[in-house]
N, C-alpha and C positions, 0 to 999 in steps of 0.2 A: 467372288472367286478371283484369286490372284492370277498373275500371268502363269501359263502352263510352262513347266520346265521339261523340255523334251529330252534332255541329255545331261550327263555329268558336266559337259562343257558349259551348258547353260547355267547349271547350279554354281559352278566355280566362279563364273563371271558375276553372278548375282552376289555371291558371298564376298568377292573381292570389292565390289561396289560398296558393300556394307562394312568393310573393314574387318571381316571375320575369317580371313585366310592368312595364316603365317607361312611365308615362303622360306624354305631351307635350301640355300644355294650350295652349302658344303656337301662334299661326297659323304654318303652315309651307307653303311653296310646293311645289306638285306638280311644278314644273319645276326639276329638278336638286337643289333643297335637301333634300327628303325623302330622295331616293336617297343623297345624300352622307352624311346622318346614319345611314341604315341600313347603308351600307358600313362606316362607321367602327365602329359597334357590333358588326357581325358579324365583324369581324377580331379581336375579343377571343379569347384563347387557347381558351376553352371555349365560344365561340360568342356570348356576350353575351345579354342579356335579350330577350324579345319586346318590341315597341314598339307602343304604342297612340297614334296621332295623333288628338287630339280635334278639331282644327280645320285640316284640310287646306284650302288656299285655293280649290281647284277642286272644287266639289261640296259636298253638304250632309251627307255621311255620314262617320263615323270610318273611319280606315284602320289596319289591323293588319299588322305585318311581323315577320319573323324568328321566326315561330311554330315553325318546324321547325329552328331554328338551334342545336341542341345535341344531344349524345348522349342526355342525360337526357330531353329533350322528345320525341325520337323513340321512346324506350322507352315513355314515357307514352302516346303516340298509338297505338303498336302493342300496348299492353297487356302488356308483358313487363318483367321486371326486368333482363334482359340480352339483347342482340340475338342472342346465340348460340342463344337459344331458338327463333328463326326457323329456323336451320339444323337443329336437332333435329326440329322439327315437320315441315318439308318432307322431310327425309331419311326420317323414319318413313313419310310418305305415299308417297314414291317406292318404298319396298320392295314396295308392292302394285301398282305400275304397270309394265307391260312396255315394252321399248324402250330402246335405247342411243343414239339420235340425237335431236336437238332436236325435230324435227317429230313423231315417233312418241310421244316422252315427253310433249310438251305436249298432243297429242291425247288421250292416255290420262288426263292430269290434268283436261282440260276436261270429261270425262264421268264423272269419279270421283264416287261418291256423297258423299264427304267434302266436295267442293267444290259440287256441284250442290245440296246441301242449303241453300246460302247464296245461291242466286239471288235477285235483287231481288224484292221483293214490291210489287205495284202497289196504291196507294191512291188515293182520289178527289182529295184535296187535302192541302196541307201548308203550313208557314210560308213556303215560297218563293213561294206564291201569295197571300200576305196582301194585297198591293196590286199593281195593274197601273198602270204609268206612263201618264198620259194621252197623252203623245207619247214615242215611244222615242228619247230623247236621251242618247247615250253621254257627251256632254260634261258632264253634270250630276254624273258620278261621279269620284271622286279617283283616276283612272288616271295613272300617273307618266311623266315623261320622265326617264330614268336618266342619259343621257350627252349631251353637247352636240350631237353630230352625228346622234343617233338620228332616223330618219325624214326626213332632209333631202332625199331624192330626190323624195318626194311625200307628200301627206297631212300628218299632224301628227307630232310627236315623241313622242306619248303612246302607251303600250302597256298592254295587259292581259297581265301576265307570269305569273299563276298561275291562268289560266282553264282549266278542264277542258272540252275540246271533245268533244261527243258526236255521233256519227254512226252510221248503220247502212247496210246494203245496202238497195236499193229495196224488197225484200220484208220488211224489218224484221229480218232475220237478221244475224248477225255483228256485234253491237254493239261499238263501240270508244269508249274514253274516253282521250284523250291530252292532254298539256299542250303546246300549240303557241303560239308568240307571235302576238299579235293586235294589229295597229297600227290606231289610230283614224284614219280618213280623213275623218271628219265625224260629225255627230250620229247618223246611221243607217247608217254604212258602216264595215266592218272589212276589213282585209287580213289573211288568216290564212295563215301560212307553215308548212305541214306538209311533212314530209320525203317525198321520193320513196320509195315502197314502204311508207309508213306506212298504218295502217288507214284513216284519213280519205282519203288519196290513192287507195287502192284503191276505196273507196266512190264517190268522185267520178267515177272512170273508168266505173264501172257506170252511174251516172246519165247520164254523157255518151253512153254507147252507146245509151241510151233517149231521149236528147234532152230530159231533164227536169232541172229545178233540184233541188238536194239540200238537204233540211232539215238545219239545224245548230242545236245549242244550245251556248252557252258559259256554263258554270256557275262561279260564284264561291262557294266555301265548300262546305257539306255535311260529311259525315264526314271528319275530317282524314286518316284512313287511306286514303280514296279518293284524296286528292291525292297521297299517296305512290305508290299503285298506278298512277295515271295518269302519274306522272313516271318510273317505272321501265320499262326496256325488256323488258316481259314478252313471252313467246312469243306469236305472233299468235293462236293458238287460244284463249288465255285471255281471258275477259271480265273487265275490270278491276273492275266492280261486284261480280261474284261473288267474285273473288279477294279484294277488300277485305273483303267480308262474312266470308270464311273467316279472314282475318287477325285480324279483331276478334271473331270468334265470334258474330256477330249479322247477320242479313240487313239490307240497306239498303232502306228504303221509298222508292218512287219515285212520281212523278205523271206522267201522260201529257202530251205536248205536242199542241196541236190541229192543228199544221201538218205532221204526218208521223209515221212510225212511231218516234217517239223518246219516251223517258221520262227524267226528271231527278230527282236526289235531292230528296226532299221537304223536307229540312232545310237546303237551300242558302240562302245569303244573297241571291243575285241570280241571275236566269236571263235570259240574252239569247238570244232566238230569232230565226231568220231563214232566208234561203235563199241558196244559192250557185248562180248561174246556170252552166250547163255550159260556156259560152263566154266567161265574164267573168274577167279577171285584172286585178289592180292591182299597182302597183310598191310593194314593201315594203322598208324599210331606208333607209340602213345601220342596223345594230343592234350596239351594244357588247356583246360576248359573252365567254364564259369564257376565251378565248385572250388577253384583254387587248387585242384589236384589234376593229375593226368588221367584222362580216360585211357584204359588199357588198350593195347593193340588188339585188333580183331580183323576178321575177314571183311573185305569190301569189294564192290564191283570193280573190275579191271577194264578201263577204257583205253582203246588204241586210237590216238589222235590221227586223223587223216587230212585235216585242213585247218589252217588258222587264217582268218581275215581280220582286217582292222582298218581304223581310220588312218589318214596320213600322219596325224600327230595325236595319237591316243593318250589319254590320261588313265592310268591303271588304278582303279579304286581298290582299297583293301581295308580290313578292319582287324583289330587285335582282340582276342578273346581271353578273359581271365577274371580274377575276382572283381566284383563290381566296386565302384561304378565304372563302367566302360561304355563305349559308344552303343553297343547292342542293347543295353538297358534303355537308353533314350529311344531307340527305335521301336520299342514295345509300347510306348505311351499311347500311340494312336490305336493300337490293338486294344489296350485297356478301355479306351473310350467307346470302341465298337462293342466290346463285351458289356459295357454299361447299358447299351441299348438292347442287346440280345438277352441278357440274363432275366430281366423282368418278364419276358415272354416265356421263358423256359422254366423259371422257378418263381412261383407266386410269392409275393412279399418282399422280394429283393428291391432295394431302392438304388444302391450305388455300389461301386467297387473301386478299390485302390490296390494297385500292385506296387509296393515300395521297390525302389530300384534294386536293393540287395536281394529281394525275394523273387524277382520276376521269373528267373529260369528254374525255380523250384515249384512253379505253378501255385505259389502261395499268395494270399490276398487278404485284404480287410474288406468285409462285405457288410453293408448296412441293411437292416430289415425294418419294415413298417410295423411298429408296435407288436413285436412277436411274443406270444405266450411261451413259456419254457419248452413245452413239448414240440411246438412248431420249429424251434431252433434246431432241434435234433433231426427232425424230418427234413428241414432245409439243407442241413449238412449232408445227409444221405443223398439227396437229389443232386447237390453240387458235385459230390464225388462220382456220380454216375456220368457226368458230362465229360467229354474228352479233354477239356481244358483244365480240369481239376482231378483227373483220374490218378495223378501221382503227386497231388498237392501235399507237401510236407506239413503245412500249417495254414489253416483258415481261422481268422479271428472275426467273430460275428458281433456287431454292435447295433444298437437301435438307431433309427433314422435321425434322432435328435443330435447325434454325434457326427460331425463331418468326417468322412473317410480321409480327408486331407490333413486332419489335425492329429498328427502322430503323437504329440505330447499328451493330448487328452486321452487318446486311445490307450497309450501305455499306462496312464494313470488309472483308467477304468479297468484295464485287464488285471492290474495288481490289486486294486481296491475293491472292485465289484465282484470279482470272480470267486465263487465257492469252489475251491480246488477239488473237493470230493464229488460235487454234483455237476460242475460246469465244464469239465474236461471230457471231450468226446473222442474216444480212441477207436482206431481201426488197427488192431494188432496185426492182422494178416497183411495189410497194405502198408504198414508203417506210417499211417497218416494220423494227424492230430488236429482237432478243432477246439477253439476256446469260445464258450458262450460268455461274451463280455457285455451283453445287453444289460442296461440299467434297470434294476427292479427295486431300487431304494428310494422311497418317496421323500426321505429327509435330506436330499442333496442340498448343500448350501447354495443359496442364491442371494445376490446382492439386492439392495433396495433400489427399485427403478428410479424413484424421485431423486435419491441421493446421487445415483450414477449420472443422471441428467444435469444435476447441479454442478458436480465437479467438472463435467465436460464444458459447461459454460464458463467456469472460473479457472480453467486450467492455466491459462496464461498469467492470470492474477497470482497464482501460486509461485510463478517463476520457474516452473518445471518445463523441461524440453520434451 
């Protein structure tokens, strides 16, 4: 286990030591310009460096971006040398948990001593409470407008894109921490677009039934591993702060909020607290999204900000969403490795999974199977579509275990050459989903001569070839 990174400040220091931070001293506009810079850097083949904007023109505080934008940085944040260590850790844990369906398995994990040992620890105060803003003015902070038409239906075009939104049930149970987009509608008003069925949406419904406003906290920063856990589609029963503690091997200290049964990471950079009225909605959007198009404007929860606290010198993390590859694609690599441990328990015959960067936000994947007969492939696809992580998968490609899910060249070759397009396309017309059975059933596949391969390996230098 590597050194635990307790905050964004810790992560930036580590990355500076490794030479992975590009500092930008010039004044940069928070309207479109900063986002365009971030997009260009994050398209580099290996993700590009993290960016530290010293002088964003909107706000008094430095802005950091692309912190999660490479495989190496995700390994650093997760405290592993290789992401496959996540698969090994979770697979080992799952051997002691009963159940073969998502709900039962997640419920068992939620109460497992290996996880509950990392429940957050409440303390009285922390760096996130260093200062309280005299007036809760969101416009003082360098929140970006990423695309020209963002927010043109109402409010401003500026968004909090890497905010961890914390909510609970009215009695303080069932804590949830998710990353939802938050549009600035004014100095003290946010429109928060959480998904139907998400933890925050469930909590708001409970508050509505009681006719009460719901306390909400939007957190910037804190332990970087928590940002990952909040971004991943963890099963509902798992508390993100506890799971993040397990991932990093250290509990996360939290401080209480005065306006409800909420606690926030003590090491956060910025904490925005407020209330969502049960009957208040705001228009949010349009919003330039992963698809390369704008999500249309729609109703969102309206949050009235009542207090903002922060560190003395906060670093404001942000991310830019758009056509891949972007930082958020790299953030999902750890989740892919956790799924690699979960899926064999939930769907017999699954060996491995790969979610190529351009596919990840369409729930699309390459999945390898152990020696599957043709009928089993179709049954496997149906079982995968029933899981929450593939319910809207536009494309699943099934290959046999002899093919590495990492070898996209071979998978593409197999899909074109081995697939019988009349029999091997598996369609779900109602859901608009498609799967391809690209498992190999051709015994005449060309194979080299092993003795000759060994011979040329020994003589390679003699040939004068590099």
